[in-house]
N, CA, C and O atoms as a Tinker XYZ file with bonds, in Angstrom:
   424  protein
     1  N      7.696000   57.371000   18.756000    73     2
     2  CA     6.649000   56.617000   18.102000    64     1     3
     3  C      7.223000   55.334000   17.486000    63     2     4     5
     4  O      6.679000   54.245000   17.666000    81     3
     5  N      8.324000   55.489000   16.764000    73     3     6
     6  CA     8.973000   54.343000   16.143000    64     5     7
     7  C      9.456000   53.354000   17.215000    63     6     8     9
     8  O      9.376000   52.139000   17.034000    81     7
     9  N      9.950000   53.891000   18.318000    73     7    10
    10  CA    10.462000   53.067000   19.402000    64     9    11
    11  C      9.349000   52.235000   20.038000    63    10    12    13
    12  O      9.564000   51.072000   20.380000    81    11
    13  N      8.167000   52.822000   20.197000    73    11    14
    14  CA     7.038000   52.121000   20.807000    64    13    15
    15  C      6.575000   50.960000   19.926000    63    14    16    17
    16  O      6.344000   49.860000   20.430000    81    15
    17  N      6.438000   51.189000   18.624000    73    15    18
    18  CA     5.983000   50.118000   17.734000    64    17    19
    19  C      7.037000   49.011000   17.634000    63    18    20    21
    20  O      6.702000   47.833000   17.509000    81    19
    21  N      8.303000   49.401000   17.692000    73    19    22
    22  CA     9.368000   48.393000   17.673000    64    21    23
    23  C      9.302000   47.523000   18.919000    63    22    24    25
    24  O      9.467000   46.306000   18.837000    81    23
    25  N      9.061000   48.141000   20.078000    73    23    26
    26  CA     8.955000   47.397000   21.336000    64    25    27
    27  C      7.754000   46.452000   21.302000    63    26    28    29
    28  O      7.852000   45.307000   21.744000    81    27
    29  N      6.615000   46.931000   20.777000    73    27    30
    30  CA     5.427000   46.087000   20.686000    64    29    31
    31  C      5.658000   44.896000   19.754000    63    30    32    33
    32  O      5.253000   43.773000   20.056000    81    31
    33  N      6.308000   45.151000   18.629000    73    31    34
    34  CA     6.601000   44.074000   17.682000    64    33    35
    35  C      7.534000   43.048000   18.316000    63    34    36    37
    36  O      7.338000   41.845000   18.144000    81    35
    37  N      8.537000   43.506000   19.042000    73    35    38
    38  CA     9.463000   42.606000   19.722000    64    37    39
    39  C      8.750000   41.789000   20.793000    63    38    40    41
    40  O      8.981000   40.586000   20.920000    81    39
    41  N      7.886000   42.442000   21.559000    73    39    42
    42  CA     7.124000   41.769000   22.601000    64    41    43
    43  C      6.192000   40.712000   21.993000    63    42    44    45
    44  O      6.084000   39.604000   22.517000    81    43
    45  N      5.528000   41.053000   20.901000    73    43    46
    46  CA     4.641000   40.097000   20.229000    64    45    47
    47  C      5.440000   38.909000   19.698000    63    46    48    49
    48  O      5.006000   37.764000   19.820000    81    47
    49  N      6.590000   39.175000   19.116000    73    47    50
    50  CA     7.440000   38.095000   18.605000    64    49    51
    51  C      7.913000   37.171000   19.712000    63    50    52    53
    52  O      7.910000   35.951000   19.551000    81    51
    53  N      8.319000   37.747000   20.832000    73    51    54
    54  CA     8.755000   36.925000   21.965000    64    53    55
    55  C      7.602000   36.078000   22.505000    63    54    56    57
    56  O      7.784000   34.902000   22.821000    81    55
    57  N      6.423000   36.678000   22.609000    73    55    58
    58  CA     5.252000   35.940000   23.089000    64    57    59
    59  C      4.923000   34.769000   22.182000    63    58    60    61
    60  O      4.642000   33.671000   22.663000    81    59
    61  N      4.956000   34.992000   20.877000    73    59    62
    62  CA     4.688000   33.928000   19.918000    64    61    63
    63  C      5.761000   32.843000   20.003000    63    62    64    65
    64  O      5.453000   31.654000   19.925000    81    63
    65  N      7.003000   33.248000   20.162000    73    63    66
    66  CA     8.100000   32.284000   20.280000    64    65    67
    67  C      7.956000   31.408000   21.508000    63    66    68    69
    68  O      8.155000   30.196000   21.430000    81    67
    69  N      7.609000   32.007000   22.654000    73    67    70
    70  CA     7.428000   31.227000   23.881000    64    69    71
    71  C      6.226000   30.298000   23.775000    63    70    72    73
    72  O      6.283000   29.160000   24.239000    81    71
    73  N      5.147000   30.768000   23.173000    73    71    74
    74  CA     3.950000   29.933000   23.016000    64    73    75
    75  C      4.250000   28.724000   22.135000    63    74    76    77
    76  O      3.790000   27.618000   22.419000    81    75
    77  N      5.009000   28.928000   21.080000    73    75    78
    78  CA     5.363000   27.836000   20.177000    64    77    79
    79  C      6.300000   26.851000   20.858000    63    78    80    81
    80  O      6.127000   25.641000   20.714000    81    79
    81  N      7.281000   27.340000   21.592000    73    79    82
    82  CA     8.253000   26.478000   22.261000    64    81    83
    83  C      7.613000   25.686000   23.396000    63    82    84    85
    84  O      8.062000   24.582000   23.703000    81    83
    85  N      6.574000   26.230000   24.023000    73    83    86
    86  CA     5.937000   25.575000   25.158000    64    85    87
    87  C      5.002000   24.453000   24.730000    63    86    88    89
    88  O      4.663000   23.596000   25.546000    81    87
    89  N      4.577000   24.437000   23.474000    73    87    90
    90  CA     3.644000   23.414000   23.016000    64    89    91
    91  C      4.355000   22.079000   22.837000    63    90    92    93
    92  O      5.407000   22.005000   22.202000    81    91
    93  N      3.779000   21.039000   23.396000    73    91    94
    94  CA     4.248000   19.679000   23.156000    64    93    95
    95  C      3.029000   18.828000   22.841000    63    94    96    97
    96  O      2.014000   18.929000   23.531000    81    95
    97  N      3.108000   17.997000   21.821000    73    95    98
    98  CA     1.959000   17.154000   21.490000    64    97    99
    99  C      1.686000   16.155000   22.599000    63    98   100   101
   100  O      2.602000   15.805000   23.344000    81    99
   101  N      0.457000   15.688000   22.729000    73    99   102
   102  CA     0.134000   14.742000   23.796000    64   101   103
   103  C      0.932000   13.448000   23.672000    63   102   104   105
   104  O      1.178000   12.963000   22.567000    81   103
   105  N      1.335000   12.895000   24.812000    73   103   106
   106  CA     2.138000   11.671000   24.827000    64   105   107
   107  C      1.323000   10.469000   24.364000    63   106   108   109
   108  O      1.880000    9.503000   23.844000    81   107
   109  N      0.030000   10.524000   24.549000    73   107   110
   110  CA    -0.825000    9.416000   24.146000    64   109   111
   111  C     -1.564000    9.791000   22.869000    63   110   112   113
   112  O     -2.787000    9.929000   22.868000    81   111
   113  N     -0.826000    9.952000   21.796000    73   111   114
   114  CA    -1.432000   10.292000   20.509000    64   113   115
   115  C     -2.253000    9.119000   20.003000    63   114   116   117
   116  O     -1.955000    7.963000   20.306000    81   115
   117  N     -3.277000    9.419000   19.239000    73   115   118
   118  CA    -4.141000    8.385000   18.686000    64   117   119
   119  C     -3.358000    7.536000   17.677000    63   118   120   121
   120  O     -2.579000    8.076000   16.892000    81   119
   121  N     -3.559000    6.214000   17.693000    73   119   122
   122  CA    -2.869000    5.366000   16.716000    64   121   123
   123  C     -3.382000    5.626000   15.307000    63   122   124   125
   124  O     -4.521000    6.051000   15.116000    81   123
   125  N     -2.533000    5.367000   14.328000    73   123   126
   126  CA    -2.895000    5.549000   12.928000    64   125   127
   127  C     -3.318000    4.202000   12.346000    63   126   128   129
   128  O     -2.616000    3.203000   12.504000    81   127
   129  N     -4.459000    4.179000   11.677000    73   127   130
   130  CA    -4.952000    2.963000   11.046000    64   129   131
   131  C     -5.076000    3.182000    9.541000    63   130   132   133
   132  O     -5.469000    4.260000    9.095000    81   131
   133  N     -4.740000    2.162000    8.767000    73   131   134
   134  CA    -4.924000    2.161000    7.322000    64   133   135
   135  C     -5.691000    0.886000    7.004000    63   134   136   137
   136  O     -5.293000   -0.200000    7.425000    81   135
   137  N     -6.790000    1.010000    6.262000    73   135   138
   138  CA    -7.580000   -0.156000    5.913000    64   137   139
   139  C     -7.493000   -0.445000    4.422000    63   138   140   141
   140  O     -7.649000    0.461000    3.604000    81   139
   141  N     -7.242000   -1.710000    4.059000    73   139   142
   142  CA    -7.169000   -2.127000    2.652000    64   141   143
   143  C     -7.855000   -3.484000    2.512000    63   142   144   145
   144  O     -8.110000   -4.161000    3.508000    81   143
   145  N     -8.151000   -3.875000    1.286000    73   143   146
   146  CA    -8.802000   -5.164000    1.023000    64   145   147
   147  C     -7.815000   -6.243000    0.588000    63   146   148   149
   148  O     -8.202000   -7.398000    0.407000    81   147
   149  N     -6.551000   -5.880000    0.419000    73   147   150
   150  CA    -5.524000   -6.823000   -0.037000    64   149   151
   151  C     -4.715000   -7.310000    1.162000    63   150   152   153
   152  O     -4.145000   -6.508000    1.901000    81   151
   153  N     -4.668000   -8.620000    1.348000    73   151   154
   154  CA    -3.905000   -9.192000    2.460000    64   153   155
   155  C     -2.413000   -8.922000    2.280000    63   154   156   157
   156  O     -1.907000   -8.963000    1.159000    81   155
   157  N     -1.709000   -8.649000    3.373000    73   155   158
   158  CA    -0.259000   -8.442000    3.258000    64   157   159
   159  C      0.445000   -9.767000    2.971000    63   158   160   161
   160  O     -0.019000  -10.822000    3.402000    81   159
   161  N      1.561000   -9.715000    2.247000    73   159   162
   162  CA     2.353000  -10.941000    2.027000    64   161   163
   163  C      2.946000  -11.431000    3.348000    63   162   164   165
   164  O      2.936000  -10.699000    4.338000    81   163
   165  N      3.454000  -12.646000    3.375000    73   163   166
   166  CA     4.111000  -13.125000    4.599000    64   165   167
   167  C      5.310000  -12.231000    4.931000    63   166   168   169
   168  O      5.938000  -11.678000    4.027000    81   167
   169  N      5.631000  -12.087000    6.223000    73   167   170
   170  CA     6.786000  -11.252000    6.590000    64   169   171
   171  C      8.069000  -11.798000    5.971000    63   170   172   173
   172  O      8.217000  -13.006000    5.787000    81   171
   173  N      8.979000  -10.909000    5.658000    73   171   174
   174  CA    10.294000  -11.311000    5.144000    64   173   175
   175  C     11.200000  -11.667000    6.317000    63   174   176   177
   176  O     11.035000  -11.160000    7.426000    81   175
   177  N     12.160000  -12.549000    6.048000    73   175   178
   178  CA    13.140000  -12.870000    7.080000    64   177   179
   179  C     14.125000  -11.714000    7.204000    63   178   180   181
   180  O     14.655000  -11.228000    6.204000    81   179
   181  N     14.360000  -11.286000    8.411000    73   179   182
   182  CA    15.375000  -10.258000    8.684000    64   181   183
   183  C     16.269000  -10.772000    9.793000    63   182   184   185
   184  O     15.793000  -11.277000   10.810000    81   183
   185  N     17.554000  -10.641000    9.589000    73   183   186
   186  CA    18.493000  -11.004000   10.645000    64   185   187
   187  C     18.498000   -9.859000   11.652000    63   186   188   189
   188  O     18.802000   -8.716000   11.311000    81   187
   189  N     18.159000  -10.181000   12.891000    73   187   190
   190  CA    18.121000   -9.157000   13.935000    64   189   191
   191  C     19.550000   -8.839000   14.347000    63   190   192   193
   192  O     20.306000   -9.746000   14.692000    81   191
   193  N     19.934000   -7.558000   14.315000    73   191   194
   194  CA    21.296000   -7.190000   14.717000    64   193   195
   195  C     21.524000   -7.445000   16.209000    63   194   196   197
   196  O     20.565000   -7.617000   16.962000    81   195
   197  N     22.775000   -7.468000   16.634000    73   195   198
   198  CA    23.060000   -7.639000   18.067000    64   197   199
   199  C     22.381000   -6.525000   18.881000    63   198   200   201
   200  O     22.202000   -5.412000   18.386000    81   199
   201  N     22.005000   -6.829000   20.128000    73   199   202
   202  CA    21.313000   -5.840000   20.971000    64   201   203
   203  C     22.114000   -4.544000   21.133000    63   202   204   205
   204  O     23.345000   -4.549000   21.136000    81   203
   205  N     21.389000   -3.450000   21.266000    73   203   206
   206  CA    21.986000   -2.132000   21.541000    64   205   207
   207  C     21.422000   -1.634000   22.862000    63   206   208   209
   208  O     20.206000   -1.634000   23.058000    81   207
   209  N     22.279000   -1.216000   23.754000    73   207   210
   210  CA    21.837000   -0.721000   25.057000    64   209   211
   211  C     20.956000    0.510000   24.859000    63   210   212   213
   212  O     21.332000    1.447000   24.154000    81   211
   213  N     19.779000    0.497000   25.489000    73   211   214
   214  CA    18.873000    1.636000   25.422000    64   213   215
   215  C     17.961000    1.648000   24.207000    63   214   216   217
   216  O     17.256000    2.630000   23.977000    81   215
   217  N     17.962000    0.557000   23.414000    73   215   218
   218  CA    17.128000    0.498000   22.210000    64   217   219
   219  C     16.404000   -0.840000   22.113000    63   218   220   221
   220  O     16.831000   -1.837000   22.697000    81   219
   221  N     15.307000   -0.846000   21.371000    73   219   222
   222  CA    14.516000   -2.036000   21.098000    64   221   223
   223  C     14.449000   -2.194000   19.583000    63   222   224   225
   224  O     14.292000   -1.207000   18.864000    81   223
   225  N     14.566000   -3.418000   19.095000    73   223   226
   226  CA    14.480000   -3.663000   17.656000    64   225   227
   227  C     13.016000   -3.730000   17.232000    63   226   228   229
   228  O     12.246000   -4.527000   17.768000    81   227
   229  N     12.635000   -2.895000   16.272000    73   227   230
   230  CA    11.293000   -2.928000   15.678000    64   229   231
   231  C     11.418000   -3.704000   14.368000    63   230   232   233
   232  O     12.073000   -3.227000   13.441000    81   231
   233  N     10.809000   -4.883000   14.265000    73   231   234
   234  CA    10.966000   -5.687000   13.055000    64   233   235
   235  C     10.325000   -5.034000   11.837000    63   234   236   237
   236  O      9.444000   -4.183000   11.961000    81   235
   237  N     10.781000   -5.447000   10.663000    73   235   238
   238  CA    10.226000   -4.925000    9.423000    64   237   239
   239  C      8.766000   -5.323000    9.252000    63   238   240   241
   240  O      8.281000   -6.225000    9.935000    81   239
   241  N      8.073000   -4.659000    8.352000    73   239   242
   242  CA     6.650000   -4.909000    8.125000    64   241   243
   243  C      6.274000   -4.469000    6.711000    63   242   244   245
   244  O      7.019000   -3.734000    6.063000    81   243
   245  N      5.122000   -4.919000    6.243000    73   243   246
   246  CA     4.601000   -4.488000    4.957000    64   245   247
   247  C      3.764000   -3.241000    5.185000    63   246   248   249
   248  O      2.808000   -3.273000    5.960000    81   247
   249  N      4.108000   -2.141000    4.521000    73   247   250
   250  CA     3.300000   -0.921000    4.608000    64   249   251
   251  C      2.547000   -0.758000    3.297000    63   250   252   253
   252  O      2.927000   -1.344000    2.283000    81   251
   253  N      1.488000    0.028000    3.311000    73   251   254
   254  CA     0.670000    0.255000    2.132000    64   253   255
   255  C      1.094000    1.565000    1.484000    63   254   256   257
   256  O      1.029000    2.616000    2.121000    81   255
   257  N      1.526000    1.521000    0.235000    73   255   258
   258  CA     1.972000    2.732000   -0.466000    64   257   259
   259  C      1.714000    2.567000   -1.956000    63   258   260   261
   260  O      2.057000    1.539000   -2.540000    81   259
   261  N      1.122000    3.559000   -2.558000    73   259   262
   262  CA     0.900000    3.524000   -3.998000    64   261   263
   263  C     -0.007000    2.395000   -4.452000    63   262   264   265
   264  O      0.150000    1.876000   -5.557000    81   263
   265  N     -0.958000    2.009000   -3.603000    73   263   266
   266  CA    -1.895000    0.957000   -3.973000    64   265   267
   267  C     -1.339000   -0.453000   -3.885000    63   266   268   269
   268  O     -1.900000   -1.376000   -4.476000    81   267
   269  N     -0.237000   -0.632000   -3.151000    73   267   270
   270  CA     0.333000   -1.981000   -3.002000    64   269   271
   271  C      1.129000   -2.065000   -1.705000    63   270   272   273
   272  O      1.438000   -1.052000   -1.078000    81   271
   273  N      1.453000   -3.298000   -1.319000    73   271   274
   274  CA     2.269000   -3.516000   -0.122000    64   273   275
   275  C      3.744000   -3.326000   -0.470000    63   274   276   277
   276  O      4.231000   -3.844000   -1.475000    81   275
   277  N      4.440000   -2.577000    0.378000    73   275   278
   278  CA     5.870000   -2.298000    0.190000    64   277   279
   279  C      6.584000   -2.638000    1.491000    63   278   280   281
   280  O      6.133000   -2.250000    2.569000    81   279
   281  N      7.691000   -3.358000    1.395000    73   279   282
   282  CA     8.422000   -3.765000    2.601000    64   281   283
   283  C      9.164000   -2.588000    3.215000    63   282   284   285
   284  O      9.839000   -1.832000    2.516000    81   283
   285  N      9.030000   -2.443000    4.526000    73   283   286
   286  CA     9.773000   -1.448000    5.311000    64   285   287
   287  C     10.666000   -2.234000    6.260000    63   286   288   289
   288  O     10.165000   -2.961000    7.118000    81   287
   289  N     11.970000   -2.100000    6.121000    73   287   290
   290  CA    12.917000   -2.857000    6.941000    64   289   291
   291  C     12.875000   -2.465000    8.412000    63   290   292   293
   292  O     12.421000   -1.378000    8.768000    81   291
   293  N     13.357000   -3.371000    9.259000    73   291   294
   294  CA    13.389000   -3.130000   10.697000    64   293   295
   295  C     14.319000   -1.979000   11.062000    63   294   296   297
   296  O     15.158000   -1.557000   10.266000    81   295
   297  N     14.149000   -1.485000   12.282000    73   295   298
   298  CA    14.935000   -0.330000   12.740000    64   297   299
   299  C     14.971000   -0.315000   14.267000    63   298   300   301
   300  O     14.176000   -0.982000   14.930000    81   299
   301  N     15.898000    0.451000   14.803000    73   299   302
   302  CA    16.038000    0.592000   16.252000    64   301   303
   303  C     15.124000    1.706000   16.755000    63   302   304   305
   304  O     14.992000    2.752000   16.119000    81   303
   305  N     14.490000    1.463000   17.919000    73   303   306
   306  CA    13.640000    2.452000   18.576000    64   305   307
   307  C     14.200000    2.661000   19.977000    63   306   308   309
   308  O     14.493000    1.696000   20.683000    81   307
   309  N     14.348000    3.910000   20.376000    73   307   310
   310  CA    14.861000    4.188000   21.725000    64   309   311
   311  C     13.884000    3.626000   22.758000    63   310   312   313
   312  O     12.682000    3.880000   22.681000    81   311
   313  N     14.403000    2.860000   23.726000    73   311   314
   314  CA    13.539000    2.219000   24.724000    64   313   315
   315  C     12.931000    3.246000   25.674000    63   314   316   317
   316  O     13.472000    4.331000   25.885000    81   315
   317  N     11.790000    2.865000   26.238000    73   315   318
   318  CA    11.081000    3.711000   27.206000    64   317   319
   319  C     10.855000    2.874000   28.458000    63   318   320   321
   320  O     10.034000    1.957000   28.441000    81   319
   321  N     11.565000    3.169000   29.543000    73   319   322
   322  CA    11.415000    2.392000   30.773000    64   321   323
   323  C      9.950000    2.346000   31.222000    63   322   324   325
   324  O      9.256000    3.362000   31.234000    81   323
   325  N      9.499000    1.142000   31.591000    73   323   326
   326  CA     8.130000    0.964000   32.056000    64   325   327
   327  C      7.127000    0.718000   30.934000    63   326   328   329
   328  O      5.939000    0.531000   31.200000    81   327
   329  N      7.588000    0.714000   29.683000    73   327   330
   330  CA     6.699000    0.489000   28.540000    64   329   331
   331  C      7.174000   -0.728000   27.749000    63   330   332   333
   332  O      8.330000   -1.140000   27.842000    81   331
   333  N      6.255000   -1.290000   26.970000    73   331   334
   334  CA     6.563000   -2.421000   26.099000    64   333   335
   335  C      6.261000   -1.985000   24.669000    63   334   336   337
   336  O      5.222000   -1.378000   24.410000    81   335
   337  N      7.160000   -2.291000   23.747000    73   335   338
   338  CA     6.953000   -1.893000   22.357000    64   337   339
   339  C      6.133000   -2.950000   21.624000    63   338   340   341
   340  O      6.468000   -4.134000   21.653000    81   339
   341  N      5.057000   -2.520000   20.967000    73   339   342
   342  CA     4.232000   -3.400000   20.126000    64   341   343
   343  C      4.566000   -3.056000   18.680000    63   342   344   345
   344  O      4.286000   -1.940000   18.243000    81   343
   345  N      5.155000   -3.980000   17.925000    73   343   346
   346  CA     5.552000   -3.670000   16.549000    64   345   347
   347  C      4.357000   -3.441000   15.629000    63   346   348   349
   348  O      3.237000   -3.857000   15.925000    81   347
   349  N      4.615000   -2.778000   14.518000    73   347   350
   350  CA     3.592000   -2.546000   13.501000    64   349   351
   351  C      3.065000   -3.886000   13.008000    63   350   352   353
   352  O      3.825000   -4.846000   12.882000    81   351
   353  N      1.761000   -3.954000   12.729000    73   351   354
   354  CA     1.181000   -5.216000   12.274000    64   353   355
   355  C     -0.155000   -4.987000   11.558000    63   354   356   357
   356  O     -0.779000   -3.934000   11.687000    81   355
   357  N     -0.569000   -6.001000   10.804000    73   355   358
   358  CA    -1.852000   -6.005000   10.104000    64   357   359
   359  C     -2.818000   -6.896000   10.863000    63   358   360   361
   360  O     -2.430000   -7.932000   11.402000    81   359
   361  N     -4.102000   -6.480000   10.903000    73   359   362
   362  CA    -5.153000   -7.235000   11.584000    64   361   363
   363  C     -6.315000   -7.420000   10.614000    63   362   364   365
   364  O     -6.725000   -6.477000    9.939000    81   363
   365  N     -6.841000   -8.640000   10.550000    73   363   366
   366  CA    -8.013000   -8.901000    9.702000    64   365   367
   367  C     -9.175000   -8.083000   10.248000    63   366   368   369
   368  O     -9.410000   -8.068000   11.457000    81   367
   369  N     -9.908000   -7.397000    9.360000    73   367   370
   370  CA   -10.998000   -6.524000    9.775000    64   369   371
   371  C    -12.156000   -6.678000    8.789000    63   370   372   373
   372  O    -12.181000   -6.021000    7.748000    81   371
   373  N    -13.113000   -7.546000    9.120000    73   371   374
   374  CA   -14.243000   -7.776000    8.221000    64   373   375
   375  C    -13.770000   -8.372000    6.904000    63   374   376   377
   376  O    -13.199000   -9.462000    6.885000    81   375
   377  N    -14.007000   -7.655000    5.791000    73   375   378
   378  CA   -13.598000   -8.123000    4.469000    64   377   379
   379  C    -12.241000   -7.558000    4.046000    63   378   380   381
   380  O    -11.834000   -7.727000    2.896000    81   379
   381  N    -11.556000   -6.904000    4.941000    73   379   382
   382  CA   -10.281000   -6.295000    4.582000    64   381   383
   383  C     -9.245000   -6.468000    5.679000    63   382   384   385
   384  O     -9.368000   -7.330000    6.549000    81   383
   385  N     -8.233000   -5.633000    5.615000    73   383   386
   386  CA    -7.132000   -5.658000    6.573000    64   385   387
   387  C     -6.902000   -4.254000    7.095000    63   386   388   389
   388  O     -7.055000   -3.275000    6.364000    81   387
   389  N     -6.531000   -4.160000    8.379000    73   387   390
   390  CA    -6.264000   -2.865000    9.002000    64   389   391
   391  C     -4.838000   -2.874000    9.535000    63   390   392   393
   392  O     -4.408000   -3.830000   10.179000    81   391
   393  N     -4.112000   -1.795000    9.256000    73   391   394
   394  CA    -2.719000   -1.679000    9.686000    64   393   395
   395  C     -2.648000   -0.843000   10.950000    63   394   396   397
   396  O     -3.301000    0.195000   11.059000    81   395
   397  N     -1.853000   -1.301000   11.900000    73   395   398
   398  CA    -1.626000   -0.555000   13.135000    64   397   399
   399  C     -0.139000   -0.252000   13.244000    63   398   400   401
   400  O      0.690000   -1.161000   13.211000    81   399
   401  N      0.195000    1.023000   13.374000    73   399   402
   402  CA     1.593000    1.455000   13.523000    64   401   403
   403  C      2.190000    0.858000   14.799000    63   402   404   405
   404  O      1.463000    0.513000   15.731000    81   403
   405  N      3.514000    0.740000   14.829000    73   403   406
   406  CA     4.191000    0.328000   16.050000    64   405   407
   407  C      3.964000    1.379000   17.131000    63   406   408   409
   408  O      3.899000    2.572000   16.833000    81   407
   409  N      3.844000    0.943000   18.386000    73   407   410
   410  CA     3.543000    1.893000   19.465000    64   409   411
   411  C      4.014000    1.336000   20.809000    63   410   412   413
   412  O      4.304000    0.147000   20.946000    81   411
   413  N      4.080000    2.223000   21.783000    73   411   414
   414  CA     4.455000    1.856000   23.140000    64   413   415
   415  C      3.202000    1.705000   23.994000    63   414   416   417
   416  O      2.271000    2.502000   23.880000    81   415
   417  N      3.177000    0.691000   24.844000    73   415   418
   418  CA     2.064000    0.473000   25.759000    64   417   419
   419  C      2.578000   -0.006000   27.109000    63   418   420   421
   420  O      3.734000   -0.409000   27.240000    81   419
   421  N      1.739000    0.041000   28.070000    73   419   422
   422  CA     2.117000   -0.421000   29.415000    64   421   423
   423  C      1.713000   -1.847000   29.635000    63   422   424
   424  O      1.953000   -2.397000   30.710000    81   423
């Protein structure tokens, strides 16, 4: 009796483990938008580091945090063959501003 319940518990655990490991989020996830009424400050000057093989430089941008714009410095993003990287940016939207995260597109 004990052996049977142990086997069932092990089988259930393995099934759950495989189901979790097999899940991958969709490659075309929806972009994240943040809308605010305060215009972002002008971009800061950043010295772009020398190129790195297999990476693309994502320039810094103003992000919205704690009710104000906060500078987020640039960083390297692993390149994706056949795609073009669009950096994070703010877009005028009616009476406010909308933020679009950096993303890959064709």
